[in-house]
C-alpha positions as CSV (number, residue, x, y, z in Angstrom):
1,G,9.6,-18.0,12.4
2,V,6.1,-19.2,13.5
3,G,4.4,-18.0,16.6
4,V,1.4,-19.0,18.6
5,G,-1.5,-20.3,16.5
6,G,0.7,-20.6,13.5
7,V,1.0,-16.9,13.0
8,A,4.3,-15.9,11.3
9,L,6.5,-13.7,13.4
10,E,8.8,-12.9,10.5
11,G,8.2,-12.9,6.8
12,T,9.0,-11.6,3.3
13,I,6.9,-9.7,0.8
14,E,8.5,-9.8,-2.7
15,I,6.2,-8.4,-5.2
16,D,7.1,-6.2,-8.2
17,L,5.6,-2.7,-8.2
18,V,4.6,-0.4,-11.1
19,R,2.9,2.9,-11.6
20,D,-0.9,2.8,-11.5
21,W,-2.1,4.0,-14.9
22,N,-5.6,4.5,-13.7
23,K,-4.7,6.4,-10.6
24,P,-1.4,8.2,-11.2
25,P,1.0,9.0,-9.6
26,F,0.2,6.2,-7.2
27,M,1.7,2.7,-7.3
28,R,0.3,-0.8,-7.5
29,I,1.5,-4.4,-7.7
30,A,2.6,-5.6,-11.2
31,A,1.4,-8.6,-13.3
32,P,1.6,-9.5,-17.0
33,S,-2.1,-8.9,-17.4
34,L,-1.8,-5.5,-15.8
35,Q,1.1,-4.6,-18.1
36,Q,-1.0,-5.5,-21.2
37,Q,-3.9,-3.5,-19.8
38,T,-1.6,-0.5,-19.3
39,Q,-0.3,-0.7,-22.9
40,E,-3.8,-0.9,-24.3
41,Q,-4.8,2.2,-22.3
42,T,-1.7,4.1,-23.5
43,N,-2.5,3.2,-27.1
44,D,-6.1,4.4,-26.7
45,D,-4.8,7.7,-25.5
46,D,-2.3,8.0,-28.4
47,D,-5.1,7.3,-30.9
48,N,-7.5,9.7,-29.2
49,N,-10.0,6.8,-29.0
50,N,-10.6,7.3,-25.3
51,T,-13.8,9.3,-24.8
52,D,-13.7,9.4,-21.0
53,K,-13.1,13.1,-20.6
54,E,-12.7,12.9,-16.9
55,L,-10.0,10.2,-17.1
56,Q,-8.2,12.2,-19.9
57,S,-8.3,15.3,-17.8
58,K,-6.9,13.5,-14.8
59,R,-4.0,12.1,-16.9
60,R,-3.2,15.4,-18.3
61,Q,-2.7,16.8,-14.8
62,H,0.4,14.6,-14.5
63,K,3.3,15.8,-16.6
64,G,5.1,13.0,-18.4
65,Y,2.1,10.6,-17.9
66,H,3.0,8.3,-20.8
67,K,6.7,8.1,-19.9
68,M,5.8,7.4,-16.3
69,I,3.4,4.5,-16.8
70,N,5.4,2.8,-19.5
71,K,8.3,2.2,-17.2
72,A,8.9,-1.5,-16.5
73,A,7.8,-3.0,-13.2
74,K,10.6,-2.9,-10.6
75,P,11.5,-5.7,-8.2
76,S,10.5,-4.8,-4.7
77,L,11.4,-6.6,-1.4
78,T,10.2,-6.0,2.1
79,T,10.8,-8.1,5.2
80,F,8.7,-7.7,8.3
81,T,8.8,-8.7,12.0
82,I,5.7,-8.8,14.2
83,L,6.4,-6.9,17.4
84,S,3.1,-7.1,19.2
85,Y,-0.6,-7.5,18.9
86,E,-2.6,-4.6,20.2
87,Y,-6.1,-2.9,20.2
88,I,-7.0,0.6,19.3
89,N,-9.7,2.0,21.6
90,N,-10.0,-1.5,23.1
91,T,-12.0,-2.4,20.0
92,Y,-10.0,-2.7,16.8
93,P,-7.3,-5.4,16.7
94,V,-4.0,-4.2,15.0
95,T,-0.5,-5.6,14.7
96,R,2.6,-3.5,15.4
97,M,5.3,-4.5,12.9
98,E,8.8,-3.6,12.0
99,L,9.2,-3.2,8.2
100,V,12.5,-3.2,6.3
101,P,12.4,-2.0,2.7
102,H,15.3,-3.7,0.9
103,T,14.5,-1.8,-2.2
104,G,13.4,1.9,-2.3
105,R,10.3,2.0,-4.4
106,T,7.7,4.7,-4.1
107,H,5.1,3.8,-1.4
108,Q,6.7,0.3,-1.2
109,L,5.8,-0.4,2.4
110,R,2.2,0.9,2.0
111,V,1.5,-1.1,-1.2
112,H,3.1,-4.3,0.1
113,C,1.1,-4.2,3.3
114,A,-2.1,-3.4,1.4
115,C,-1.7,-6.1,-1.2
116,I,-1.6,-8.9,1.4
117,G,-4.9,-7.7,3.0
118,H,-3.3,-5.7,5.8
119,P,-3.2,-2.0,4.9
120,I,-1.3,0.3,7.3
121,V,-3.6,1.9,9.8
122,G,-4.5,5.4,8.7
123,D,-3.4,4.9,5.0
124,D,-5.8,7.2,3.0
125,I,-4.3,6.1,-0.3
126,Y,-4.0,2.3,-0.3
127,G,-6.3,1.6,2.7
128,V,-10.0,0.9,2.5
129,D,-11.8,3.4,0.2
130,G,-8.5,5.3,-0.4
131,D,-7.4,7.4,-3.3
132,G,-5.3,4.6,-4.8
133,S,-6.1,1.1,-5.9
134,M,-7.5,-0.8,-3.0
135,Y,-5.3,-3.7,-1.7
136,G,-2.5,-2.2,-3.9
137,G,-4.2,-3.4,-7.1
138,F,-4.8,-7.0,-6.0
139,D,-8.3,-7.9,-7.1
140,F,-9.6,-10.6,-4.7
141,E,-12.3,-11.5,-7.1
142,G,-10.0,-12.5,-9.9
143,G,-6.4,-12.2,-8.8
144,V,-4.3,-9.3,-10.1
145,G,-6.2,-6.9,-12.3
146,G,-8.6,-4.0,-11.9
147,G,-8.2,-3.7,-8.1
148,G,-9.5,-0.5,-6.7
149,G,-13.1,-1.2,-6.6
150,G,-13.7,-1.0,-2.9
151,G,-16.6,-3.5,-3.1
152,D,-17.5,-5.8,-0.3
153,N,-15.8,-8.9,-1.7
154,N,-14.7,-9.8,1.8
155,N,-15.3,-13.5,1.5
156,K,-12.6,-13.6,-1.1
157,V,-10.3,-11.6,1.1
158,E,-10.8,-14.1,4.0
159,D,-10.2,-17.0,1.7
160,V,-6.8,-15.6,0.6
161,F,-5.8,-14.0,4.0
162,P,-7.8,-15.6,6.8
163,C,-6.3,-13.2,9.4
164,S,-7.2,-10.0,7.6
165,M,-9.5,-7.5,9.1
166,S,-13.0,-7.4,7.6
167,L,-13.9,-4.5,5.3
168,K,-16.6,-3.5,7.8
169,M,-14.2,-3.2,10.6
170,Q,-11.5,-1.5,8.4
171,R,-14.1,1.2,7.6
172,E,-15.0,1.6,11.2
173,L,-11.3,1.9,12.2
174,D,-10.7,4.3,9.3
175,T,-13.5,6.6,10.5
176,F,-12.2,6.4,14.1
177,I,-8.7,7.4,12.9
178,R,-9.9,10.3,10.8
179,D,-12.1,11.7,13.5
180,G,-9.9,10.9,16.4
181,E,-8.1,14.1,17.2
182,E,-9.4,14.1,20.7
183,K,-8.1,10.6,21.1
184,G,-4.6,11.4,19.9
185,M,-4.9,9.9,16.4
186,G,-6.2,12.8,14.3
187,G,-5.9,11.0,10.9
188,L,-2.4,9.8,11.7
189,L,-0.7,7.4,9.2
190,C,0.8,4.8,11.4
191,L,4.0,4.5,9.5
192,H,7.2,5.9,11.1
193,A,10.9,5.7,10.4
194,K,12.3,4.9,13.8
195,E,15.9,4.7,12.7
196,L,18.0,6.5,10.1
197,S,21.7,5.7,9.5
198,I,24.1,7.8,7.4
199,Y,27.7,8.6,7.0
200,H,28.9,12.0,8.1
201,P,29.4,14.1,5.0
202,Y,32.9,15.4,6.1
203,T,34.4,12.8,8.5
204,G,32.7,9.7,7.0
205,A,31.9,8.4,10.4
206,P,28.7,6.4,10.7
207,M,25.8,8.1,12.4
208,T,22.5,6.7,13.6
209,F,19.4,8.7,14.6
210,T,16.4,7.2,16.4
211,S,12.9,8.4,17.1
212,K,10.2,6.7,19.0
213,A,6.9,6.1,17.1
214,P,4.2,8.6,18.0
215,F,1.5,5.9,18.1
């Protein structure tokens, strides 16, 4: 559906995900150029041609690195519904959303949100200047590729996603969240499973548990 001002109230994000060879064990969006880049890096390691000692050491910290990054990209589907438009501290505009992961990939919701220019508030991995590839590996300077730079290529971001928050404001909000214990935030990742449904292990009866979001 489409809401006021042409803003979609519901939508679908269907982008394959793959392990991030440069920042394991995190995830990133997949693309043919990325797969080729991953294979080249793996071959370099196998041939002992990579002289970047820091990168080699980082990879050795993860058991089964080669097996992990050589796995094929996996289809990933997320649907979303916009619930409300709000402000944090009466300053930072944010959107409250309901996300439904139809596939169960690692960090799927976080990467999917990040790659469309809207990282989840408080995400210290895929958010601005996080430990993973920024924007989930989407390089707004050149499409899908290196990703992760964290540079101020915000004009490109605004071209692709006109409604995305500027990098300057993302950094301000990130600082506010990290330092916001007295304001009830305290570095909180604003991602919450509000409903869990299972079948009772003995009776087989359906059971649903709900929990209100703490933010």
